[in-house]
C-alpha positions, 0 to 999 in steps of 0.5 A, a space after each residue: 405632737 402639736 397640742 392645740 389650745 383647749 386640750 388638757 395635758 392629763 389622761 383622765 380629768 372629768 372636768 376637762 372638755 378634751 384630754 391628751 388621751 381623747 386627742 391622740 389615737 396611738 396604738 400603745 399607751 404613751 405619756 407626755 414629757 413636759 406639760 402645756 396648759 390648756 390655753 397653750 399650744 405647740 410641741 409636746 413629746 409623748 413616749 412610753 420610755 420612763 428614762 427619757 421622761 426623767 432625763 427631759 423633765 429634771 430641772 437640774 439638767 437645764 434642757 432648753 425649751 423655746 416658746 413664741 409668746 404674744 402679749 397684750 401690750 408693747 414689749 419693751 427693752 426693760 421687760 426683756 431685761 427683767 424677764 431674762 434676769 429672772 422674775 419672782 413667782 411661786 416663792 422663788 425667782 426664775 432662772 435667768 433665760 434668753 428673751 428676744 423681742 420678735 414684734 411689737 407685742 411678741 417675744 421669743 423665750 428660752 427656758 431651762 426650767 418648767 415651773 407651773 404656768 411659768 411664762 404666764 406668771 412671769 408676764 403677769 408679775 411684770 404687768 403683761 397678759 399672755 395672749 398666745 403661747 406656743 412651744 416650738 422646741 424642746 432641746 433639739 426637737 422642733 415643732 417645724 411644719 407639724 400641723 396642729 393636732 398631728 404627731 410624728 415619730 422622732 427617728 434617725 439623726 434627730 433621735 441620735 442627737 436627742 439621746 446624746 444630749 440626754 446621755 449626761 442627764 441626771 435623774 437626781 433633783 437639784 438638791 440631791 445633785 448638790 448633796 452628792 457634789 458636797 459628799 465628793 468634796 468631803 464636806 457638808 
């Protein structure tokens, strides 16, 4: 689904002008895997498959999500370097990520985690304000030429590739995964 700016990623919110439920007329109940804030647009995966959602959403699986971002002032090499090394937000430091300048005031960023308003907070910490933010890819699924407010099915080779990429995914958190690895090694 290509989520437009202004749609809130929630099913019910009495304060939201337009929610995902309002925006999508789908014959069965589906939910999203990975939120986009109201001011962001782009690719949102919708499904009724709980295992798929868990595989996609666990940060410990390091699945890539790609975004195109424009900001309020020129993107510098120093900005890209700091963003890619990790930025202190929300009482943690973000994971290293890939950042590439795409224009005077724009860049592409590939994350493997999804903290609340992560890109916006990273930019704010470095003195930038996000003007537009569009998610263009989740793992092998690309937004492509999908029109704003429309959706398509994930089928055929694209679905097989997604399933293959998710086959090694864990439903464990990073902490739980580390504890299991320590147990296997025979220590705490």
